[in-house]
N, C-alpha and C positions, 0 to 999 in steps of 0.2 A: 536368425540362426543361420549358420553356414550349412552349405550345402556341397557334397563331395561328389567326384566323379571317379570312375576307375581308369586308370592309366598304366601301363605297363606292369599290372598286377599290384598296383599301389594306389592311394587316393590322392585325388588332386583336388583343388578347390573348383568350384562352379561360379563362374561369372555373373554378375547381376546384369539386368537389361542395360541399365546405364554404362557400364563397363563395356559390354557387348558392343553398344551403339558408338561408345568411343573409338573401339578398335575398328570397326568397320569405316568409320570416318578417316582414321589414319590410313588404312590400307587403301582406300579409294583416293585420298588427297596426297598421300606423301609416299607410298610404297607402290607406286604403278610401274610397271615393266612388262614387256611382250612375253607371254607365256611360250614354253617350248613343246612344239608337236613333233613328237618323232615319226618319221616318214621310212615305210619300209624301204630297204635297199634292194636295187635290182641286182648290182654287180658290185662285189666288194673291190673291185679294180678301180672304181670311180672315185674312190676315197682318196684324197692327197695327204701329204705328210703335216697338214695344218690342222690334223684332229688328233684327239686322244681317245682312246677305247677304254670302256669299262663293261661290267657286267649288269645286266637287268637280273636283280636277285628275285628269284621266285618268293613268294608270300611275303614279300617287303610291303610297307605302308607308307605311301609317298606323304610327306608332311613338311610344312614350313615351320621354322622357328623364329619368332618374332621377339624381339627385346626392345622394349619401349615404355614410355612413361605414361600414367594417367594421375592427373592431378598430384604430380611430384612423386607418384609412388612407383617403384620398379616392377614390372610385369615381365615374365617369360611365359610366351604363349605358343603351344603348339597349335598349328591350323591343319585341319584335314578337310579337304575339300572332296565332298560325297556328292559327285554329279551336280555341282553347282552351290550345293547346300554347305555353307562353311560351318564345321563345328570346331569350338576352341577348348583346349586344356590348358588350365592355368597350373604351371609348374613351377619348381624353384631350382635354379642353378647358382652357382657362385662365379658370378661373372664380374669383372671390373665395373664400377660404376659408369665409365665412359661410352661402355656398349649400350647402355640404356637411353642413348641420344637417338637412337634408330638404327638397328641392325637387324638384318633379314637373311636367314639361310634357307637353302632348299636341301632336302635329305631324304633318307628312307629310314624307317624303323624296321629292325629285323630282331629276331629271337635266335640266337646263335646255337650252337651243338651244345654249349655249356649252360642253357637256359638262361642266358643273360639276354637282357635287352639292349642293344646298341643303336644309337641314332647316328649312321653315316653321313657327314656333312658332304654333299656333292657339288655346292656352289654358294657362292654368298652375293647378294644383291646389292645390299646396304651395308656399309659399317660405319659404326659412329655418325650416321647421319649424311655420309658421303656415297652417292651413286658409284657403283664399280662395275656395271653391267657392260659398259662400253670398254672396258679394260681387257687385256688379254687372259684367257682362262688359267693360264700357267701364274699369272699374278695374283687372281682371285684365290686359287688354291694355296699360295703362299701367304695371303692374307689369313686364311682360315688357320693355317699351321701357326701363325704368329699368334692368333688369338686365343688358341687352344694352348699353347705354350707357355704365353706370358701374361695373359688376362683373363684365366680361367683357372679355378682350383678345383680339383675333383674331391668330392665328400661321399662317400659310400653311403651313408644314412640319409644324406639331404637329397641327393640325385635320384630321380625316377628311373634314369637310364645312364648308360655310358655315352661318352660323346667321342667320336672319331672322324678323322678325315677319310672320306671315301678313296680307295685305290684305283689309280688309272695306269695304262701302259701305252707305250709307243706303238705305231703301226707295224714297225719292223720287228717287234717281239711277237706278231702273230702265230708264228710257227710254234711257239710254245704250247700252245693249246692242244689239250688233250681229249677233252670231254665235250659233248653236246651242250650247247650254250646258246643264249642270245646276247649279243654285243649290242653295246651303245656307243654310237659315234658322236663326240662331242666336238664341236668346233671351237679353234682358238678364239675366234672372235663371235660374239652373239647374233651378228646380222648374217652368218652362214646358216646352211641348213643342218638340222639334226637329224641322225638317221639311226635305224635299228636294223639287225639282221639275225635271223636265226642260223646258227652254224651247226650241221649236223654231219658228223664222220661216217662216211661209208664203211661198211663192214667189208674191208678189204684184207689182202693178204700180209699188210704192214705188220699187224701183231705177230706174224711168223717170222719177220725178218731177224737177222742176227745182228749183233754189234760189230761193225767194220766191213759188212757186206757191201760190194762194190757192184755199182750198175752204171751204164752210160745213160746220159740225159742230154737233151737240147735245153741250154739256159739261154733264157731271152732277158734283155734288159727291159726294165719298166721306166715309167716317169718319177718313181719314189726312189729316194736315196736308200741304198742297202737293200732294196727289194729286187729279187730275181726271180722270174716264173720257171718252174720246172716242167719239161714235157718229155714225155717217153719217146723212143724212136718211132712209135706209131702216132704220134702227135697227140696223145692224152694228156691232159693238164693233170699235174701232180703236186699242186702246192708251190710252196716258197723254197728256194734254198736256204739253208741256214748258214748264216754268216757269223761265226762265233769267235772271231779274232781279228785283231787290228791288221796283223800280216795278210789273211785271208781278204780281208776288206780292202786293201791297197792293191792286191794282186787281181781281183776281180774288176776294179775300177780301171786299172791300166788295160786290160782286156777289152772292157766294153767302152771304153773311149773310142775305139776303131771300129767294134763291131755291134750289130744289134743282137745277134745270138750266136752261140758257139756250142758244139758237142764237147761235153766234158764228163769225165770220170767222176762220180759222187761216192762218198762212204757214208754208210747209214750209221746213225747214232742213236742207240736206244736211250740215251740220257736226254737227248734234245729231241726224240721221236720225230726226226727229219733227216735229210740228205746233205750232207756237207761236200761242197765241191773240193777236189783234190788239187792242191797246188803241184804242178808239174815241173 
C-alpha cells in the first residue's frame, strides 16, 4: 500500500526503505561536492567584481532537487537537510529523459504573495551526469535557464510547485536597494568565499530630499569598476554614486584615470534613491 507525505499542500509519494538506501548511496558516491557555508561579511568594500548578489529570502526552505534513476525508473526527489537528517519528498515534474542521468539543483522553496509555492533554483551542481561546480557561476545559471526553457514542460496539475531561476544582480547595482535586507554574495567560482551581510538603512533625512536637489560631495575611486564612494564635506560616508548612463560612466573614468578623489556636485534622484554626479 502506497504512503503519502504532504508537500506544498499537495500529496507526494513516500519512498520505501530500499529506495532511500539507493538514494543515499547515489548521493554519497556520485553527487559529492563541497557545501557552501556563508560567512558574515565585515565590510562590503572587501567584495570584488567577481561576485553576484542575491537576497536571502525570509521564511524560505532550503532544498536540493535530485533527478536520478532507480532500477531504470525516473525519480524527482526534493531533499531537505534538517540538521544533518535528510528528508526526501518524491514528487513529479515533466523533465526531459536525459536529465534523469544525474542532475542536482540547489534552491529555496517560497510561498509568494499570491499563495503559490515556487522553487527558486539558485545553482546546479550536476547536469545530465556532468559535474559543473568548477564552472563559472554565470555558466551554471545559463545551464539552468536552458534546462527550464528547452528540457522542461510546466504542468499546472502535475507539478507540486512552480520552478524558476533565482535572480541575481551585479555589485554596481547595489545603490538601487531601498529596504533593509540580508544580501548574499555568491562568487563566480566555487573555490572562493561565500558571504552574507545584513543591510540596514539608517533613518536619515534622505527621505526628505527632493528630486533634483544638488549637493557637493567628495567622490573617491574604488578598485571596482563603475563603483565610486561618496563622502560628505565632513568626511562622512554616504554610500555609492549612481552611474546611470554611458556618458557619465566615460566622464568619470576620464576624471579618475588621473585622480583618486575629487570634489563634485551631485544631483539627487528620487527614482534611483541616490546621488548622481553632475557632468560639468
